[in-house]
C-alpha positions, -999 to 999 in steps of 0.1 A, spaced: 159 128 -565 167 165 -569 195 186 -554 170 202 -529 160 167 -517 196 157 -511 202 189 -491 171 183 -471 182 147 -464 216 158 -451 199 184 -428 175 157 -415 204 133 -408 225 158 -389 195 172 -370 182 139 -357 216 129 -345 215 155 -318 183 144 -301 194 108 -292 229 115 -279 219 111 -243 210 74 -246 245 59 -238 251 87 -212 222 77 -189 243 55 -166 269 83 -164 242 108 -154 230 83 -128 264 82 -113 272 119 -117 239 132 -103 227 103 -82 195 98 -103 171 69 -100 158 48 -130 125 67 -128 141 101 -130 163 91 -159 133 79 -179 115 111 -169 141 129 -191 125 111 -220 90 121 -209 99 157 -206 112 156 -241 81 139 -254 57 163 -235 74 191 -254 76 174 -288 40 164 -292 21 197 -290 49 216 -308 48 191 -337 11 194 -342 13 232 -344 46 232 -365 32 210 -393 3 233 -398 25 264 -395 49 252 -422 21 246 -446 12 283 -442 45 302 -439 69 279 -457 92 251 -446 124 270 -441 108 296 -418 101 267 -394 132 245 -401 159 272 -395 146 283 -361 143 246 -351 179 240 -359 189 270 -338 168 258 -309 184 224 -311 219 240 -311 209 259 -279 199 225 -264 233 210 -273 250 240 -257 231 235 -225 241 198 -224 277 206 -233 280 228 -202 255 210 -179 266 206 -142 232 202 -125 200 181 -129 178 211 -138 201 218 -167 195 183 -180 158 189 -181 162 224 -197 183 207 -224 157 181 -230 129 207 -232 149 226 -259 155 194 -278 118 186 -276 108 220 -290 134 217 -318 123 182 -328 86 191 -327 93 220 -350 116 201 -374 107 165 -378 74 163 -397 83 195 -415 118 182 -425 103 150 -439 78 170 -458 106 192 -471 123 162 -486 91 149 -503 83 184 -515 115 185 -536 107 153 -554 90 151 -587 55 136 -584 66 102 -597 93 100 -571 74 111 -540 71 75 -526 109 71 -530 115 105 -514 93 96 -484 111 63 -481 145 81 -482 134 106 -456 123 77 -433 157 61 -438 177 92 -430 154 99 -401 163 65 -387 199 67 -395 204 100 -379 187 90 -347 209 59 -346 242 77 -354 235 100 -324 240 74 -296 265 55 -317 287 86 -320 281 96 -284 291 62 -270 324 62 -289 332 98 -280 323 93 -244 342 61 -240 374 70 -259 377 108 -261 374 120 -225 349 144 -209 321 119 -216 292 140 -203 299 170 -224 321 161 -254 295 143 -276 274 175 -277 304 196 -287 309 173 -316 272 176 -326 273 214 -326 300 213 -353 278 189 -374 247 210 -369 264 240 -387 266 218 -418 229 209 -416 219 245 -411 238 255 -442 220 228 -462 186 242 -452 196 277 -460 208 267 -495 178 246 -504 149 262 -522 117 269 -504 89 246 -515 58 261 -500 46 296 -510 38 318 -480 1 322 -474 -20 342 -450 -7 336 -415 -31 314 -395 -26 291 -366 -44 258 -370 -43 226 -350 -55 199 -374 -42 164 -380 -44 167 -418 -59 132 -422 -77 128 -455 -114 128 -455 -129 94 -448 -96 80 -436 -96 91 -399 -106 56 -387 -78 40 -406 -53 65 -393 -65 63 -357 -69 25 -357 -39 14 -378 -12 40 -385 -13 58 -351 -11 27 -329 16 13 -352 37 44 -348 30 44 -310 40 8 -306 72 12 -327 82 42 -305 73 23 -273 97 -5 -282 125 19 -292 119 43 -263 123 14 -238 155 2 -255 169 37 -254 160 45 -218 158 12 -198 182 -10 -217 214 12 -210 206 9 -173 199 -29 -177 233 -34 -194 251 -14 -167 233 -26 -136 220 -61 -144 245 -74 -170 275 -56 -156 285 -40 -189 305 -9 -182 316 0 -217 295 30 -227 301 23 -263 281 -9 -261 250 10 -249 257 35 -278 259 5 -302 224 -7 -291 211 28 -296 226 30 -331 212 -4 -340 177 1 -328 174 34 -344 199 36 -372 197 1 -387 162 9 -399 177 35 -422 190 6 -443 158 -14 -443 143 3 -475 173 -9 -495 161 -45 -491 124 -40 -486 113 -12 -509 91 -35 -530 70 -45 -500 36 -28 -500 35 -1 -473 5 -15 -454 21 -50 -453 54 -35 -443 39 -20 -412 23 -53 -401 54 -74 -407 76 -49 -388 53 -48 -358 49 -86 -355 86 -94 -357 97 -66 -335 73 -74 -307 84 -110 -306 121 -102 -306 117 -80 -275 117 -112 -255 154 -117 -263 163 -87 -242 147 -101 -210 163 -135 -219 197 -119 -218 195 -118 -180 191 -156 -178 220 -161 -203 241 -134 -187 249 -121 -222 251 -85 -233 256 -98 -269 220 -111 -269 208 -75 -261 229 -62 -290 215 -88 -314 179 -80 -303 185 -43 -308 197 -49 -343 167 -70 -353 142 -46 -337 160 -17 -354 158 -33 -389 122 -45 -387 110 -12 -371 125 4 -403 96 -14 -421 71 2 -399 84 37 -405 89 30 -442 53 19 -447 39 47 -425 59 76 -441 51 63 -477 14 62 -469 14 97 -454 36 111 -481 13 99 -509 -23 102 -497 -24 140 -493 -15 170 -515 16 190 -508 -1 217 -488 -14 191 -463 17 169 -461 34 188 -432 3 184 -410 -2 147 -417 35 137 -412 37 158 -380 6 140 -367 22 106 -375 54 115 -356 33 130 -328 17 96 -323 52 80 -325 66 102 -298 37 96 -275 49 60 -274 79 70 -254 58 81 -224 51 45 -211 89 41 -206 86 65 -176 62 41 -160 86 12 -167 114 32 -151 95 36 -119 82 0 -121 118 -12 -122 123 2 -87 96 -23 -74 102 -54 -95 137 -49 -109 149 -43 -145 145 -79 -157 109 -81 -145 102 -47 -160 114 -59 -194 91 -89 -192 62 -66 -186 74 -45 -216 75 -75 -239 40 -85 -229 27 -50 -236 45 -48 -270 30 -80 -281 -5 -70 -271 -2 -36 -290 12 -53 -321 -16 -79 -320 -42 -51 -320 -28 -34 -351 -24 -67 -370 -57 -83 -361 -81 -53 -358 -64 -22 -370 -57 -35 -405 -95 -39 -411 -99 -2 -405 -73 6 -432 -79 -19 -459 -59 -1 -487 -38 29 -495 -55 55 -517 -28 78 -533 -38 114 -538 -42 125 -574 -43 162 -584 -77 171 -599 -77 174 -636 -86 210 -647 -114 210 -673 -111 240 -696 -142 261 -698 -159 264 -732 -148 295 -751 
């Protein structure tokens, strides 16, 4: 790993912290602004609706104009979102903050991951992709973990966590500015392409895309529905517990590659999906047991095994295309992942009709069906990983 890769990893960590801060604060927003479960989950959908199209354009753009010309504006936009949340006093301001966060993440995430991989020497690209996935997960997890602790024990719970993140974001911005640009600027051209290698679209669409979607569906539900479930069904009033669940389901996956880096990426995706889908049933079972601890345990297991999914998917995407296509493909992967948070909105409104426990049973059934699709059918569409190799230049005869 090079100095540039480490700087890019720090920036990725600090950046991703800012986008998941709201998770443990959802019950507080419900009380402060009299919001329903459906409206609270709509905050996640607003974010996703902004992330997805922005990400598809940003990955292509960074392959043309350079990584830093996309990453630095993204960090500034995220800072603006944190400022809005730090001063929010109305519901419209909550939605404005989420739109800004969505724009920032759409610009940064796939590009930031590519920036890490770009800095690695060819022999270490798989390791760099794995590290980027780990820091991606860890940052998303540290956001709600930090927010829960700050909100519970430092006062001004709705605003203070975002003030803390603004300080950290300055450090991340400095790292990006110091790191060396990796992509030479080419003729400006807006393209909207997925960057999937020729002949592998069926594998991407049938295996990687639904795997990323399912992973995010499970995590998005834990982040949006479970804090309300802890507060309203299980009677857990400590905001730090909801923050802990957010940290575990997102951040614990950052440690997964330490223990599982020798697992083949395709197999890692399938193992992660199968285990995670089954474990979602523990969350609904917590209502019967009356135990918030069971939810915490389930969040930890889901977080760890979902790290396998992201580990396998990012390694595949980081190795099957050349450098100038990497931003597009990784952005497409994350776009599919973020699309998985949209069903959480439906679950939020469903909970108004059948309750939070019944909604979580429906969620587990859906998670198992999606995982079964990838494991039984999707794997046949993507039978093996074919690493990209630079063509060998044959010198012309003198």
